[in-house]
N, C-alpha and C positions, 0 to 999 in steps of 0.2 A: 977590852974584855969587860964582861958584867959579872956583878956579883950575883950568883943565882938564886941564893936565898932571899935576895932583895925583889926579886921579879915575883910579883903577886899572880900572875897567870902561871908561872911554873909551879907554885905553891898549890895552886887550885887544880892543875893537872895531876899532881902527885896524889891530891886527896881523890881525885875521880878514879885513878888507877888503883887505889886501894879499894874504893866503892866496888869497882867493877869485878876485883878479884873476889870481894865478899859476895857479891850478887850471883857470879858464875859457880860459886861453891853450890848452890842450890839447883844446878841444872842436872838433867839426866846423866848419869856416869857414860853412857854411849856417847855423849856429845863433847866430852874431855878433849879429844883430838880434832874435832870439828869446831863448831861455832864457839865455844867456851876458849879454845887456844886462840882462835881468830880475834876474838873479842880481847883478849888479854894482849895480844900482841898490838892490835890499834890503841889500846887504852896505853899501853908502855910506851908507843911510838911518839904519843904527844909531849910528855914532860922529857923524854929522851931527845927529841929533835929541838926542843926549846932549848935544852941545856947545851947541846952540840952547837947548835947557833951562837949562843951566848960566848962560848968559849972561843968563838973564830975571832980572828983579827980584823974582820971588816964588818961594816953595817950592812952591805950589801949580801954577805954570806948569810948573817944573821936573819935578813929578811927571806932569804931563800929557805933556811931550815924551819923558820916560822910558817912558811907556806906548806911545808911538808907536813909539819904538826897538825895544820889546819885541815889539809886532805885526811890525814888519819882521824881526826875528830869527826868527819862526815863520814868516814867508813864505820866508826864506833857507832854513830848516830844510827845508820842503816842496819846495823846489826842488833841494836836494841830493839828497834821497832819490829824486826825479824822475829825476835826472840819472844815478843808479846803475842805477835801474829801466830807463832807457832806453839803457844800455850806453855812456853817453858817459865815464863815470869809473868807476874802480873802488872797491869800499867801503874798500879799505885805503889809497887815496890819500886819501879825504875823512874818514878817522877823526880826524886831528890836527882838522881844522877842525869836525867835529862836536863833538869834546871841548871845544874852545875856544867854541864857539857855546853848548854847554850852561852852561859857566861863566859866560860873558856874562849868559845868561838869568837864572841864580841870584843873581849879583851884582846885576843891575838889579832883580829883584823885591825883594832884600833892601833895597836903597837907597830904592826906593820905600816900602817899608814903614818904614822908619827915618824918611823926610823927614815921611811922614803921621802917624808917633807923634809926631813933634817939634812937627808943628802943633797936635795936640790937645793936649799939654802945655803949649802956651803959651797956649791960651784958659782 
């Protein structure tokens, strides 16, 4: 089991989720149950799955949940790009969130590789 607050990727994912909630407050009211809801769920899924995996009893399960979090991060990326294309938000406004998202994706992937490597060296 991991100490959640010590995981930098989880902390950054929490910050990203807060940023996505802040950004989606600017969307049209008629998107509240559409894209806004989907983006918030995708964003929230990232730290939630990291947390669930960290709380599991095996490294193999942790990697599985990190992989799910990674999938959610790519969903969110697509939704952010779509939001810009639809004119709901400006590129300059999402740039910090996209930078943070990229950093989270890289950290998550690196953590998965490290855990997998650790599993291989144990055998």
